[in-house]
Backbone as CSV, one residue per row, in Angstrom:
resi,resn,N_x,N_y,N_z,CA_x,CA_y,CA_z,C_x,C_y,C_z
1,UNK,233.794,138.037,179.190,233.372,138.145,177.786,233.072,139.599,177.451
2,UNK,233.545,140.003,176.306,233.234,141.349,175.839,232.373,141.266,174.581
3,UNK,231.517,142.267,174.435,230.694,142.381,173.229,231.000,143.720,172.583
4,UNK,231.232,143.676,171.273,231.602,144.897,170.564,230.672,145.095,169.373
5,UNK,230.113,146.298,169.278,229.256,146.679,168.162,229.977,147.726,167.316
6,UNK,229.701,147.720,166.020,230.225,148.761,165.127,229.067,149.330,164.311
7,UNK,228.884,150.652,164.387,227.784,151.345,163.716,228.358,152.324,162.699
8,UNK,227.878,152.232,161.469,228.362,153.121,160.421,227.966,154.569,160.667
9,UNK,228.837,155.484,160.272,228.602,156.919,160.426,228.518,157.547,159.047
10,UNK,227.447,158.293,158.798,227.284,159.013,157.542,227.567,160.482,157.794
11,UNK,228.321,161.088,156.909,228.659,162.488,157.077,230.136,162.715,156.841
12,UNK,230.628,163.839,157.310,232.033,164.190,157.098,232.642,164.695,158.398
13,UNK,232.777,163.810,159.363,233.435,164.144,160.633,234.924,163.850,160.482
14,UNK,235.746,164.887,160.435,237.188,164.727,160.253,237.895,164.949,161.581
15,UNK,238.811,164.050,161.885,239.584,164.131,163.121,241.059,163.905,162.820
16,UNK,241.916,164.715,163.417,243.353,164.490,163.283,243.818,163.394,164.232
17,UNK,243.099,163.220,165.335,243.464,162.197,166.317,242.226,161.781,167.082
18,UNK,242.286,160.627,167.731,241.177,160.125,168.533,241.699,159.090,169.511
19,UNK,240.963,158.896,170.587,241.306,157.865,171.569,240.010,157.260,172.088
20,UNK,240.061,156.106,172.738,238.848,155.515,173.311,238.220,156.449,174.345
21,UNK,236.872,156.457,174.375,236.120,157.300,175.305,235.134,156.422,176.056
22,UNK,235.013,156.626,177.354,234.212,155.757,178.209,232.988,156.499,178.725
23,UNK,231.822,155.856,178.596,230.571,156.354,179.169,229.984,155.207,179.985
24,UNK,230.034,155.335,181.324,229.578,154.236,182.175,230.425,153.005,181.946
25,UNK,229.795,151.918,181.523,230.539,150.677,181.266,230.769,150.444,179.772
26,UNK,230.518,151.464,178.959,230.664,151.334,177.511,231.869,152.149,177.046
27,UNK,232.721,151.509,176.250,233.880,152.191,175.668,233.624,152.441,174.188
28,UNK,233.711,153.691,173.781,233.492,154.070,172.382,234.829,154.336,171.703
29,UNK,234.916,153.936,170.457,236.124,154.171,169.679,235.741,154.493,168.241
30,UNK,236.560,155.318,167.588,236.261,155.751,166.233,237.061,154.952,165.220
31,UNK,236.387,154.547,164.123,237.042,153.884,163.001,237.027,154.842,161.816
32,UNK,238.090,154.808,161.000,238.256,155.809,159.957,238.241,155.196,158.566
33,UNK,237.773,155.991,157.598,237.976,155.715,156.184,238.854,156.848,155.658
34,UNK,239.572,156.581,154.590,240.576,157.529,154.140,241.511,157.754,155.332
35,UNK,242.191,158.841,155.412,243.069,158.974,156.574,242.414,159.575,157.812
36,UNK,241.347,160.378,157.614,240.907,161.186,158.752,239.390,161.365,158.869
37,UNK,238.598,160.667,158.053,237.148,160.802,158.108,236.562,159.618,158.872
38,UNK,235.729,159.898,159.856,235.149,158.829,160.676,234.159,158.010,159.850
39,UNK,234.376,156.704,159.830,233.508,155.799,159.072,232.548,155.050,159.975
40,UNK,232.937,154.824,161.224,232.094,154.043,162.127,232.475,154.341,163.568
41,UNK,231.555,154.027,164.454,231.817,154.124,165.891,231.644,152.734,166.489
42,UNK,232.649,152.278,167.215,232.568,151.008,167.933,232.138,151.267,169.373
43,UNK,231.336,150.362,169.902,230.926,150.425,171.309,231.179,149.055,171.922
44,UNK,231.938,149.018,173.000,232.315,147.737,173.613,231.969,147.753,175.095
45,UNK,231.478,146.605,175.592,231.187,146.481,177.011,231.404,145.045,177.450
46,UNK,231.620,144.850,178.739,231.794,143.517,179.310,230.434,142.882,179.549
47,UNK,230.351,141.565,179.277,229.106,140.817,179.490,229.461,139.574,180.313
48,UNK,229.487,139.697,181.634,229.910,138.561,182.460,228.887,137.432,182.533
49,UNK,227.602,137.744,182.337,226.546,136.752,182.486,226.432,135.908,181.210
50,UNK,226.737,134.609,181.332,226.726,133.717,180.170,225.342,133.577,179.556
51,UNK,224.282,133.883,180.312,222.925,133.799,179.757,222.713,134.796,178.631
52,UNK,223.525,135.850,178.591,223.394,136.889,177.581,224.334,136.677,176.396
53,UNK,225.092,135.562,176.417,225.971,135.270,175.293,225.174,134.588,174.187
54,UNK,225.664,134.611,172.956,224.934,133.942,171.865,224.999,132.431,172.021
55,UNK,223.914,131.766,171.705,223.894,130.309,171.787,222.853,129.754,170.826
56,UNK,223.110,128.562,170.362,222.179,127.900,169.453,221.552,126.693,170.112
57,UNK,220.335,126.377,169.716,219.631,125.203,170.220,219.077,124.421,169.039
58,UNK,219.101,123.107,169.140,218.577,122.259,168.069,217.097,122.503,167.896
59,UNK,216.685,122.661,166.637,215.283,122.928,166.344,214.618,121.650,165.854
60,UNK,213.510,121.239,166.483,212.846,120.004,166.060,212.067,120.135,164.761
61,UNK,211.861,121.357,164.264,211.068,121.542,163.053,211.814,121.002,161.836
62,UNK,211.122,120.346,160.941,211.766,119.821,159.726,212.364,120.947,158.891
63,UNK,213.587,120.709,158.427,214.233,121.675,157.548,214.911,122.817,158.264
64,UNK,214.813,122.895,159.588,215.461,123.955,160.367,216.444,123.307,161.321
65,UNK,217.718,123.534,161.082,218.744,122.840,161.864,218.831,123.352,163.296
66,UNK,218.721,124.677,163.474,218.902,125.236,164.812,218.257,126.603,164.911
67,UNK,217.932,126.960,166.139,217.509,128.327,166.441,218.685,129.025,167.098
68,UNK,218.907,130.290,166.742,220.027,131.015,167.324,219.542,132.220,168.102
69,UNK,220.040,132.347,169.319,219.874,133.572,170.088,221.191,134.325,169.944
70,UNK,221.176,135.415,169.189,222.416,136.108,168.878,222.947,136.938,170.046
71,UNK,222.120,137.148,171.056,222.557,137.983,172.162,222.585,139.448,171.762
72,UNK,222.064,140.304,172.596,222.061,141.733,172.280,222.388,142.527,173.538
73,UNK,223.440,142.099,174.212,223.805,142.694,175.494,224.026,144.194,175.372
74,UNK,223.250,144.955,176.117,223.440,146.398,176.176,223.064,147.149,174.928
75,UNK,222.519,146.473,173.915,222.280,147.135,172.633,221.312,148.304,172.767
76,UNK,220.193,148.096,173.460,219.200,149.164,173.577,219.796,150.395,174.253
77,UNK,220.602,150.171,175.276,221.225,151.290,175.990,222.239,151.999,175.093
78,UNK,223.030,151.238,174.353,224.028,151.834,173.462,223.349,152.641,172.362
79,UNK,222.259,152.109,171.798,221.522,152.850,170.776,221.003,154.162,171.354
80,UNK,220.535,154.121,172.606,220.093,155.349,173.266,221.223,156.363,173.388
81,UNK,222.417,155.891,173.760,223.578,156.787,173.830,223.870,157.400,172.464
82,UNK,223.844,156.557,171.417,224.212,157.030,170.083,223.188,158.009,169.523
83,UNK,221.928,157.869,169.908,220.933,158.851,169.461,221.253,160.221,170.011
84,UNK,221.723,160.254,171.257,222.122,161.532,171.847,223.377,162.052,171.155
85,UNK,224.363,161.154,170.970,225.617,161.554,170.326,225.376,162.037,168.898
86,UNK,224.433,161.403,168.201,224.122,161.766,166.826,223.712,163.232,166.736
87,UNK,222.863,163.656,167.686,222.439,165.053,167.702,223.579,165.993,168.032
88,UNK,224.389,165.635,169.041,225.501,166.495,169.439,226.555,166.585,168.340
89,UNK,226.861,165.451,167.701,227.900,165.432,166.672,227.430,166.028,165.349
90,UNK,226.131,166.270,165.222,225.646,166.917,164.002,226.226,168.327,163.878
91,UNK,226.675,168.888,164.986,227.317,170.201,164.950,228.640,170.161,164.202
92,UNK,229.214,168.953,164.070,230.562,168.845,163.520,230.626,168.009,162.237
93,UNK,229.468,167.746,161.638,229.495,167.085,160.340,228.837,165.725,160.264
94,UNK,228.411,165.164,161.391,227.745,163.857,161.351,226.308,164.037,160.877
95,UNK,225.923,163.256,159.875,224.541,163.287,159.384,223.694,162.232,160.084
96,UNK,224.236,161.051,160.278,223.489,160.002,160.974,224.440,158.900,161.426
97,UNK,224.002,158.156,162.430,224.691,156.949,162.885,223.717,155.803,162.671
98,UNK,224.106,154.817,161.904,223.198,153.743,161.499,223.071,152.703,162.613
99,UNK,221.990,152.808,163.378,221.761,151.850,164.463,220.859,150.699,164.032
100,UNK,220.421,150.703,162.781,219.610,149.603,162.257,220.485,148.502,161.678
101,UNK,221.553,148.880,160.992,222.507,147.920,160.442,223.811,148.058,161.224
102,UNK,224.314,146.961,161.734,225.541,147.033,162.526,226.237,145.676,162.541
103,UNK,227.476,145.700,162.963,228.257,144.475,163.132,228.425,144.213,164.625
104,UNK,228.275,142.962,165.024,228.410,142.594,166.429,229.447,141.479,166.565
105,UNK,230.394,141.648,167.469,231.422,140.641,167.709,231.460,140.284,169.197
106,UNK,231.686,138.993,169.450,231.870,138.521,170.817,233.342,138.174,171.002
107,UNK,233.949,138.712,172.056,235.386,138.578,172.265,235.634,137.846,173.583
108,UNK,235.931,136.541,173.526,236.192,135.790,174.761,237.498,136.244,175.399
109,UNK,237.519,136.272,176.709,238.714,136.703,177.442,239.448,135.529,178.071
110,UNK,238.841,134.348,178.031,239.491,133.146,178.556,239.206,131.981,177.610
111,UNK,239.986,130.904,177.745,239.751,129.704,176.939,238.393,129.092,177.249
112,UNK,237.972,129.171,178.514,236.667,128.624,178.895,235.538,129.387,178.202
113,UNK,235.643,130.709,178.156,234.626,131.503,177.467,234.610,131.179,175.972
114,UNK,235.793,131.007,175.387,235.865,130.666,173.968,235.170,129.335,173.688
115,UNK,235.340,128.375,174.582,234.741,127.055,174.396,233.219,127.107,174.484
116,UNK,232.700,128.076,175.228,231.249,128.165,175.418,230.538,128.922,174.290
117,UNK,231.305,129.618,173.466,230.683,130.430,172.417,230.243,129.570,171.234
118,UNK,229.012,129.748,170.808,228.511,129.106,169.595,228.608,130.029,168.391
119,UNK,228.858,131.312,168.640,228.908,132.308,167.576,229.846,133.423,168.004
120,UNK,230.730,133.844,167.073,231.695,134.877,167.427,231.337,136.248,166.856
121,UNK,230.382,136.287,165.946,229.989,137.583,165.405,229.020,137.439,164.249
122,UNK,228.348,138.520,163.947,227.458,138.558,162.799,227.230,140.013,162.403
123,UNK,226.669,140.191,161.221,226.345,141.527,160.728,224.859,141.585,160.443
124,UNK,224.191,142.622,160.954,222.776,142.813,160.678,222.622,143.931,159.660
125,UNK,221.936,143.621,158.575,221.710,144.617,157.532,220.237,144.621,157.148
126,UNK,219.803,145.719,156.570,218.448,145.835,156.054,218.484,145.487,154.573
127,UNK,217.783,144.443,154.212,217.784,143.989,152.830,216.566,144.526,152.087
128,UNK,216.816,145.180,150.968,215.724,145.580,150.094,215.507,144.493,149.052
129,UNK,214.305,144.418,148.540,214.030,143.452,147.488,214.896,143.768,146.276
130,UNK,215.612,142.745,145.795,216.477,142.939,144.642,215.636,143.150,143.390
131,UNK,216.114,144.015,142.468,215.342,144.264,141.243,215.023,142.988,140.469
132,UNK,215.958,142.009,140.446,215.694,140.792,139.681,214.707,139.859,140.371
133,UNK,214.298,140.204,141.608,213.274,139.429,142.302,211.889,140.047,142.157
134,UNK,211.848,141.240,141.585,210.577,141.928,141.406,209.860,141.385,140.165
135,UNK,208.525,141.385,140.183,207.794,140.937,138.991,207.920,141.959,137.863
136,UNK,207.833,141.484,136.629,207.835,142.390,135.496,206.542,143.208,135.483
137,UNK,206.676,144.472,135.115,205.511,145.355,134.973,205.123,145.391,133.494
138,UNK,203.864,145.146,133.163,203.447,145.254,131.756,203.753,146.642,131.217
139,UNK,204.376,146.689,130.039,204.790,147.981,129.499,203.587,148.896,129.248
140,UNK,202.428,148.319,129.007,201.246,149.148,128.779,200.973,150.066,129.968
141,UNK,201.197,149.556,131.203,200.958,150.382,132.386,201.947,151.532,132.460
142,UNK,203.199,151.259,132.103,204.202,152.322,132.076,203.836,153.348,131.003
143,UNK,203.412,152.855,129.843,203.030,153.753,128.756,201.874,154.651,129.166
144,UNK,200.898,154.072,129.855,199.764,154.874,130.306,200.202,155.940,131.304
145,UNK,201.204,155.629,132.132,201.702,156.605,133.109,202.401,157.773,132.428
146,UNK,203.064,157.506,131.301,203.756,158.575,130.584,202.803,159.347,129.679
147,UNK,202.067,158.621,128.870,201.157,159.272,127.926,200.039,160.006,128.663
148,UNK,199.712,159.519,129.876,198.641,160.141,130.649,199.064,161.339,131.469
149,UNK,200.326,161.779,131.307,200.812,162.928,132.087,199.894,164.144,131.977
150,UNK,199.452,164.532,130.783,198.587,165.728,130.699,197.282,165.588,131.471
151,UNK,196.816,164.367,131.671,195.562,164.149,132.390,195.782,164.034,133.911
152,UNK,197.066,164.018,134.334,197.369,163.680,135.737,197.782,164.873,136.582
153,UNK,197.638,166.086,136.050,198.075,167.249,136.823,197.352,167.357,138.163
154,UNK,196.101,166.961,138.219,195.316,167.118,139.443,195.712,166.136,140.541
155,UNK,196.483,165.100,140.213,196.873,164.126,141.248,198.388,164.091,141.442
156,UNK,199.115,165.010,140.792,200.575,164.992,140.878,201.095,165.172,142.290
157,UNK,200.515,166.104,143.047,200.974,166.357,144.421,200.697,165.150,145.302
158,UNK,199.494,164.613,145.205,199.127,163.465,146.038,200.027,162.262,145.753
159,UNK,200.325,162.012,144.476,201.189,160.895,144.131,202.624,161.136,144.600
160,UNK,203.047,162.395,144.658,204.388,162.704,145.178,204.465,162.417,146.678
161,UNK,203.398,162.727,147.412,203.380,162.371,148.836,203.476,160.850,149.000
162,UNK,202.751,160.112,148.142,202.829,158.647,148.215,204.245,158.167,147.906
163,UNK,204.851,158.711,146.869,206.216,158.305,146.495,207.189,158.555,147.631
164,UNK,207.120,159.731,148.257,208.003,160.040,149.378,207.735,159.102,150.550
165,UNK,206.466,158.799,150.781,206.136,157.880,151.865,206.726,156.504,151.637
166,UNK,206.661,156.027,150.400,207.223,154.714,150.074,208.732,154.689,150.311
167,UNK,209.417,155.740,149.865,210.866,155.817,150.072,211.194,155.820,151.561
168,UNK,210.493,156.666,152.331,210.762,156.739,153.769,210.461,155.412,154.463
169,UNK,209.403,154.736,154.029,209.068,153.459,154.649,210.144,152.417,154.364
170,UNK,210.582,152.329,153.124,211.613,151.357,152.766,212.905,151.634,153.526
171,UNK,213.212,152.925,153.747,214.421,153.305,154.472,214.230,153.262,155.987
172,UNK,213.091,152.747,156.430,212.769,152.592,157.865,212.627,153.927,158.587
173,UNK,212.316,154.992,157.847,212.024,156.282,158.481,210.511,156.359,158.682
174,UNK,210.029,155.619,159.665,208.590,155.423,159.800,207.845,156.700,160.192
175,UNK,208.463,157.538,160.996,207.796,158.785,161.399,207.555,159.662,160.171
176,UNK,208.584,159.804,159.332,208.424,160.598,158.112,207.405,159.955,157.173
177,UNK,207.392,158.623,157.114,206.433,157.927,156.247,205.001,158.212,156.688
178,UNK,204.781,158.263,158.002,203.443,158.570,158.521,203.014,159.965,158.064
179,UNK,203.910,160.928,158.183,203.582,162.285,157.747,203.286,162.332,156.252
180,UNK,204.118,161.670,155.446,203.911,161.675,153.994,202.523,161.144,153.642
181,UNK,202.174,160.002,154.223,200.876,159.392,153.920,199.728,160.267,154.414
182,UNK,199.901,160.836,155.598,198.830,161.668,156.134,198.608,162.903,155.268
183,UNK,199.703,163.510,154.787,199.547,164.671,153.908,198.787,164.286,152.644
184,UNK,199.028,163.078,152.144,198.289,162.609,150.980,196.795,162.540,151.291
185,UNK,196.460,161.933,152.441,195.045,161.811,152.830,194.436,163.190,153.078
186,UNK,195.197,164.061,153.736,194.696,165.398,154.057,194.402,166.181,152.775
187,UNK,195.299,166.077,151.802,195.100,166.774,150.526,193.855,166.274,149.809
188,UNK,193.660,164.965,149.838,192.553,164.366,149.100,191.211,164.468,149.810
189,UNK,191.213,164.313,151.133,189.949,164.050,151.823,189.569,165.022,152.935
190,UNK,190.491,165.906,153.385,190.186,166.741,154.554,189.415,168.005,154.205
191,UNK,189.312,168.323,152.913,188.554,169.504,152.487,188.983,170.783,153.206
192,UNK,190.292,170.924,153.397,190.825,172.142,153.994,190.761,172.190,155.507
193,UNK,190.199,171.183,156.143,190.103,171.166,157.611,191.447,170.737,158.211
194,UNK,191.745,171.216,159.429,193.013,170.864,160.069,192.848,170.401,161.521
195,UNK,191.785,170.828,162.205,191.556,170.373,163.573,191.184,168.898,163.557
196,UNK,191.671,168.178,164.539,191.549,166.721,164.539,190.109,166.248,164.394
197,UNK,189.188,166.817,165.183,187.792,166.376,165.118,187.200,166.617,163.739
198,UNK,187.539,167.768,163.156,187.008,168.093,161.837,187.611,167.187,160.767
199,UNK,188.900,166.893,160.881,189.551,166.003,159.916,188.956,164.604,160.007
200,UNK,188.739,164.123,161.227,188.122,162.802,161.396,186.752,162.756,160.708
201,UNK,185.973,163.795,160.905,184.634,163.828,160.302,184.715,163.816,158.778
202,UNK,185.650,164.577,158.210,185.803,164.611,156.752,186.288,163.261,156.226
203,UNK,187.258,162.661,156.914,187.775,161.360,156.484,186.663,160.306,156.493
204,UNK,185.819,160.366,157.517,184.766,159.354,157.640,183.693,159.512,156.562
205,UNK,183.631,160.680,155.944,182.663,160.897,154.856,183.245,160.524,153.490
206,UNK,184.567,160.270,153.438,185.245,160.031,152.159,185.117,158.558,151.772
207,UNK,184.265,158.265,150.817,184.024,156.865,150.426,185.281,156.187,149.902
208,UNK,186.072,156.913,149.122,187.281,156.297,148.569,188.239,155.871,149.671
209,UNK,188.378,156.694,150.719,189.242,156.348,151.846,188.656,155.183,152.631
210,UNK,187.378,155.211,152.875,186.728,154.137,153.632,186.882,152.793,152.890
211,UNK,186.680,152.819,151.574,186.799,151.583,150.795,188.230,151.059,150.819
212,UNK,189.193,151.959,150.767,190.596,151.543,150.820,190.914,150.882,152.156
213,UNK,190.442,151.479,153.243,190.682,150.910,154.572,190.038,149.532,154.686
214,UNK,188.839,149.394,154.184,188.153,148.101,154.231,188.947,147.027,153.488
215,UNK,189.470,147.377,152.320,190.250,146.403,151.550,191.532,146.025,152.276
216,UNK,192.198,147.014,152.856,193.467,146.762,153.535,193.282,145.859,154.748
217,UNK,192.256,146.135,155.550,192.016,145.332,156.751,191.553,143.930,156.385
218,UNK,190.821,143.803,155.295,190.278,142.498,154.917,191.329,141.572,154.344
219,UNK,192.396,142.112,153.744,193.377,141.276,153.057,194.779,141.592,153.557
220,UNK,195.114,141.045,154.721,196.421,141.331,155.329,197.571,140.772,154.501
221,UNK,197.310,139.753,153.677,198.380,139.166,152.868,198.990,140.194,151.920
222,UNK,198.191,141.177,151.509,198.674,142.183,150.572,199.573,143.222,151.242
223,UNK,199.695,143.165,152.583,200.550,144.135,153.257,202.003,143.975,152.817
224,UNK,202.372,142.777,152.343,203.747,142.543,151.908,204.108,143.394,150.698
225,UNK,203.111,143.954,150.008,203.371,144.716,148.794,204.119,146.012,149.059
226,UNK,204.229,146.442,150.312,205.014,147.639,150.612,206.374,147.262,151.192
227,UNK,206.813,146.027,150.940,208.138,145.558,151.341,208.327,145.598,152.856
228,UNK,207.306,145.175,153.583,207.424,145.107,155.032,208.061,143.786,155.432
229,UNK,208.755,143.786,156.549,209.293,142.556,157.107,208.141,141.610,157.443
230,UNK,208.296,140.330,157.107,207.202,139.376,157.275,206.689,139.289,158.690
231,UNK,207.594,139.267,159.654,207.175,139.163,161.050,206.440,140.418,161.490
232,UNK,206.954,141.575,161.097,206.289,142.828,161.435,204.924,142.906,160.773
233,UNK,204.854,142.445,159.524,203.609,142.504,158.775,202.516,141.722,159.489
234,UNK,202.841,140.497,159.915,201.840,139.662,160.585,201.400,140.284,161.907
235,UNK,202.350,140.795,162.672,202.012,141.392,163.965,201.178,142.646,163.825
236,UNK,201.530,143.485,162.864,200.800,144.737,162.674,199.404,144.471,162.120
237,UNK,199.309,143.530,161.188,198.003,143.221,160.614,197.053,142.714,161.685
238,UNK,197.551,141.880,162.587,196.691,141.347,163.647,196.279,142.441,164.629
239,UNK,197.112,143.445,164.766,196.796,144.564,165.681,195.552,145.314,165.215
240,UNK,195.354,145.412,163.910,194.232,146.193,163.381,193.052,145.330,162.955
241,UNK,193.259,144.032,162.893,192.179,143.150,162.439,190.980,143.248,163.390
242,UNK,189.794,143.353,162.827,188.582,143.406,163.650,188.142,144.805,164.010
243,UNK,188.976,145.799,163.747,188.585,147.174,164.054,187.713,147.724,162.922
244,UNK,186.854,148.662,163.284,185.976,149.268,162.282,186.743,150.335,161.511
245,UNK,186.175,150.737,160.376,186.789,151.804,159.584,186.876,153.089,160.391
246,UNK,185.819,153.406,161.135,185.836,154.628,161.947,186.939,154.573,163.000
247,UNK,187.158,153.414,163.595,188.228,153.281,164.595,189.597,153.481,163.959
248,UNK,189.775,152.924,162.767,191.051,153.091,162.071,191.285,154.557,161.732
249,UNK,190.258,155.238,161.266,190.390,156.665,160.943,190.752,157.463,162.186
250,UNK,190.109,157.160,163.304,190.443,157.847,164.557,191.917,157.648,164.900
251,UNK,192.412,156.421,164.732,193.813,156.138,165.066,194.759,156.884,164.131
252,UNK,194.412,156.949,162.844,195.256,157.651,161.881,195.405,159.119,162.266
253,UNK,194.285,159.761,162.565,194.327,161.185,162.906,194.991,161.395,164.265
254,UNK,194.759,160.489,165.212,195.358,160.627,166.541,196.876,160.507,166.496
255,UNK,197.406,159.572,165.684,198.860,159.440,165.625,199.475,160.660,164.966
256,UNK,198.772,161.247,163.965,199.258,162.503,163.388,199.310,163.583,164.457
257,UNK,198.234,163.669,165.257,198.205,164.676,166.307,199.292,164.472,167.342
258,UNK,199.563,163.202,167.684,200.602,162.889,168.668,201.974,163.311,168.144
259,UNK,202.248,163.025,166.864,203.546,163.354,166.287,203.675,164.829,165.936
260,UNK,202.547,165.535,165.902,202.573,166.943,165.526,203.053,167.832,166.675
261,UNK,203.089,167.290,167.882,203.493,168.073,169.061,204.524,167.291,169.861
262,UNK,205.276,168.018,170.667,206.285,167.362,171.500,206.432,168.130,172.806
263,UNK,206.614,167.401,173.888,206.786,168.035,175.198,207.578,167.115,176.110
264,UNK,208.521,167.678,176.827,209.277,166.904,177.809,208.387,166.441,178.965
265,UNK,207.262,167.114,179.146,206.397,166.794,180.280,205.637,165.483,180.067
266,UNK,205.559,165.022,178.827,204.855,163.767,178.538,205.779,162.587,178.795
267,UNK,205.316,161.615,179.553,206.131,160.437,179.828,206.304,159.589,178.571
268,UNK,205.343,159.676,177.658,205.425,158.877,176.439,205.899,159.707,175.249
269,UNK,206.614,160.807,175.529,207.085,161.670,174.432,207.928,160.847,173.456
270,UNK,207.782,161.161,172.186,208.480,160.389,171.155,209.839,160.988,170.843
271,UNK,210.741,160.117,170.390,212.083,160.529,169.985,212.128,160.549,168.464
272,UNK,212.689,161.590,167.842,212.656,161.687,166.372,213.401,160.578,165.651
273,UNK,214.246,159.827,166.352,214.955,158.722,165.712,214.448,157.352,166.154
274,UNK,213.414,157.328,166.990,212.865,156.048,167.444,211.764,155.606,166.478
275,UNK,212.165,155.286,165.264,211.193,154.947,164.231,210.512,153.617,164.488
276,UNK,211.217,152.674,165.093,210.643,151.350,165.322,209.350,151.423,166.140
277,UNK,209.255,152.405,166.987,208.065,152.560,167.823,206.805,152.750,166.973
278,UNK,206.971,153.293,165.773,205.812,153.629,164.940,205.736,152.762,163.685
279,UNK,206.362,151.598,163.738,206.387,150.744,162.553,204.987,150.304,162.139
280,UNK,204.166,149.884,163.086,202.824,149.403,162.739,201.965,150.518,162.164
281,UNK,202.022,151.680,162.767,201.236,152.804,162.254,201.673,153.161,160.829
282,UNK,202.996,153.155,160.601,203.496,153.483,159.266,203.080,152.429,158.248
283,UNK,203.127,151.169,158.651,202.734,150.093,157.738,201.258,150.210,157.368
284,UNK,200.425,150.500,158.352,198.995,150.668,158.080,198.762,151.818,157.111
285,UNK,199.336,152.980,157.392,199.131,154.138,156.527,199.708,153.909,155.132
286,UNK,200.825,153.222,155.069,201.449,152.969,153.776,200.583,152.082,152.908
287,UNK,199.992,151.060,153.492,199.121,150.166,152.721,197.859,150.892,152.254
288,UNK,197.286,151.707,153.137,196.095,152.468,152.735,196.468,153.454,151.627
289,UNK,197.607,154.127,151.792,198.048,155.095,150.781,198.302,154.402,149.443
290,UNK,198.854,153.205,149.493,199.100,152.467,148.254,197.786,152.148,147.547
291,UNK,196.804,151.725,148.318,195.502,151.412,147.737,194.865,152.661,147.125
292,UNK,194.922,153.762,147.866,194.367,155.024,147.360,195.121,155.478,146.110
293,UNK,196.460,155.321,146.132,197.271,155.764,145.000,196.883,155.031,143.717
294,UNK,196.686,153.724,143.815,196.265,152.971,142.631,194.912,153.478,142.121
295,UNK,194.025,153.784,143.043,192.694,154.238,142.641,192.740,155.590,141.934
296,UNK,193.502,156.541,142.493,193.512,157.869,141.888,194.349,157.891,140.610
297,UNK,195.288,156.957,140.482,196.103,156.899,139.264,195.328,156.304,138.093
298,UNK,194.292,155.529,138.400,193.518,154.906,137.327,192.845,155.944,136.435
299,UNK,192.399,157.059,137.045,191.664,158.061,136.279,192.441,158.548,135.077
300,UNK,193.591,159.208,135.279,194.348,159.706,134.123,194.940,158.583,133.268
301,UNK,195.358,157.478,133.905,196.013,156.408,133.145,195.044,155.671,132.222
302,UNK,193.775,155.573,132.629,192.802,154.811,131.843,191.682,155.694,131.292
303,UNK,191.936,156.986,131.233,190.938,157.876,130.643,190.825,157.567,129.154
304,UNK,189.681,157.874,128.539,189.531,157.631,127.088,190.618,158.325,126.273
305,UNK,191.011,159.523,126.680,192.036,160.259,125.930,193.362,159.504,125.979
306,UNK,193.747,159.059,127.197,195.007,158.322,127.347,194.952,156.997,126.597
307,UNK,193.830,156.289,126.732,193.695,154.993,126.062,193.834,155.141,124.555
308,UNK,193.210,156.146,124.011,193.301,156.365,122.568,194.719,156.731,122.145
309,UNK,195.377,157.578,122.950,196.737,158.002,122.610,197.715,156.833,122.683
310,UNK,197.564,155.986,123.696,198.439,154.814,123.826,198.234,153.868,122.651
311,UNK,196.971,153.636,122.297,196.686,152.745,121.165,197.300,153.300,119.874
312,UNK,197.174,154.599,119.673,197.732,155.225,118.484,199.249,155.057,118.423
313,UNK,199.914,155.278,119.562,201.372,155.175,119.581,201.835,153.729,119.430
314,UNK,201.121,152.791,120.039,201.466,151.384,119.887,201.276,150.942,118.430
315,UNK,200.203,151.411,117.814,199.974,151.069,116.406,201.095,151.612,115.521
316,UNK,201.528,152.837,115.806,202.618,153.437,115.036,203.909,152.636,115.219
317,UNK,204.177,152.207,116.446,205.385,151.426,116.716,205.317,150.074,116.026
318,UNK,204.133,149.469,116.019,203.977,148.175,115.351,204.226,148.315,113.849
319,UNK,203.693,149.385,113.232,203.929,149.609,111.805,205.410,149.835,111.525
320,UNK,206.070,150.592,112.413,207.499,150.843,112.225,208.300,149.542,112.244
321,UNK,207.981,148.672,113.193,208.703,147.400,113.295,208.429,146.521,112.080
322,UNK,207.192,146.529,111.642,206.845,145.715,110.453,207.592,146.210,109.208
323,UNK,207.702,147.554,109.088,208.413,148.117,107.943,209.902,147.766,108.016
324,UNK,210.460,147.727,109.204,211.878,147.371,109.348,212.113,145.922,108.938
325,UNK,211.147,145.056,109.234,211.296,143.654,108.858,211.169,143.466,107.344
326,UNK,210.331,144.298,106.742,210.180,144.206,105.278,211.414,144.724,104.559
């Protein structure tokens, strides 16, 4: 039995010719879009052990017909190879190799293997919430965000860090999301301090940050508001449940410190593309940042000046519509 993966390639790697390339027991091959631009890289390997093939089992739970084990033979090792290749090929135009979304095919080599297969292939993709599945936002809130622009200059940078963090989190760039959120907290609460002990002390004195952490830990159901995967959300929420605010603050600053440095001498050194390793930390920081963002946005959006201006403009629009009807 052979297993073949296909990973999309972003960038402009142009080749006039190509042939299969072998690394250990993995054969790599290039797929093209247009005539000469690499669109994907295939990785194929033999999987002789039937225990690693995909198989389904009847599920006794009501409404669930079967559980499927899709099989992931060699996937972790292949992803490790591609992370190295991604860096090397960046010299020639590759921007990224998508190891989060991929196509997997099982290729039987005998009739007996074909008979044993319950699944011949599938595609794994990252699904974002569709716009038509999102709740409607009251227009008054949008109006306050626009009309309140003159009152919001003091929070523009902090809200930009939050916006970037949200984008990075949705795109599964968890390491970057952690940095974005931390910069937001540092700008708001660190009072110019940068050493870890000093930052921890400043964060622990910040009531707005402490209150946000308390709300986030107390209501794990709201973690879904940052578009986290349900299974990840439950696991990450349980990881932090029961911890004190001071413990959470220590962890936030410690993970920043860990990601701020790198050394080959550390056995637990992080890889810049191993975002999954930091999913829980990113989810925690993202939820806290979201809570803080709502709090700091309330000031300019609901200030007396903004409220009066919004009311004035809404009244003018209402009169205009009434005059059109007359």
